[in-house]
C-alpha positions, 0 to 999 in steps of 0.5 A: 816220803820226801817232804818239800816246802815253799822255796826260799828265794832270799833271807829275811833282812834283819836290818829291815825286820821291823820295816812292814809293820812300821809302814802298814800299822805303825801303831799296832801292837808288835810285842806284848808281855805281862809287863809291857805292850810295844807297837811297831813304832815304839819298838823301833824308836826304843831299839834306835835309842838303845843303839845310839846310846850303846854306841855313845858309851863307846861300843863299835860295830863288831863288838860283842855284846853279851846278855844274861836275861830271862825272857823279857820284852827288854831282851827283844829290844836289845837284839834289835838294837845290836842289829842296828848298830852291828853289834854282836848279840852274844846270849848267855843261857840264864841258867849259867853260874859263875864258872859258865859265865866266865868261860862264856865271856872269855871265849866270846871276847865280850865288851859288855855284859847286859844282865838281870839284877837278880843274877848280881851275886853270880856275876860278882862272884865271877872272874870276868863279870866285873871286869869287862871293858865297857862293864854292865848293863843292869836291868830290873834293879841296881848293880853297883856302878852298872849302867841302868838299861832304863837310862839307855833306852831314853831319847839321846842328847844327839842322834846319829845315823845307824848304818847297816853293817856288811850282811856277812859279817858276824851278828850273833854267837850262840853257845851250844848245850855243852853235852859233848864238852865245853859249849861251842860258840857258834856264829851266825852272820846276818844273812845266815840268820835271815835265812833261818828266819825265812826257814821258819816263816816258810815252814810254819806258813806264818801270815801277818795276823799270827801271834807267836809265843816263844815256849823257851828261852829266847837266849836259844837260837831255837826260840829267839827265831820265833821272833820272826813274824811275816809282816807282808 
């Protein structure tokens, strides 16, 4: 029997993904973890801070920003900041060891790596981990001279206007599992990823009252798109 869902008229606008929550209930909870609680307003302000501070340390729109992170609220904030500043978020599988880290950093031409401090040893053992143009961002501890994530989400000294980039420009690079050879980097634009979010919302008939729990790593495209939530 053929299956037919709700027709999709347009993709979700990634650059406005928080807007509906900000307009309707800015101080309601938007993101909850064991460690933190974030309202729509806090998510917006903190991701603005991160985007601005990353631009301030030398990143530019179009630069690849790799991440080696377990599921944390910080990773969601990182994704939002990348969208706002036009960086290409490049999540790495958290189980990657030094050879896989090197391969992914090299293939993606990453400018910087955002990583949990518990992976410091594997990053130090990699060939490229310590040679990226803009170094490392450390979360959950220190990693030598790496910039701390906690410092980058502080209010910047100088605000700059965050201008949404071209929606057809690259926004994400996800790596395949490598089951048939070397992992491949799959590029999504803001537009194509927006269609994926629209499909998820429509197929699951999500509403503003639904609470979503990612059941796997949000460094993988399958769980990353579960961050979608229909606000209006």
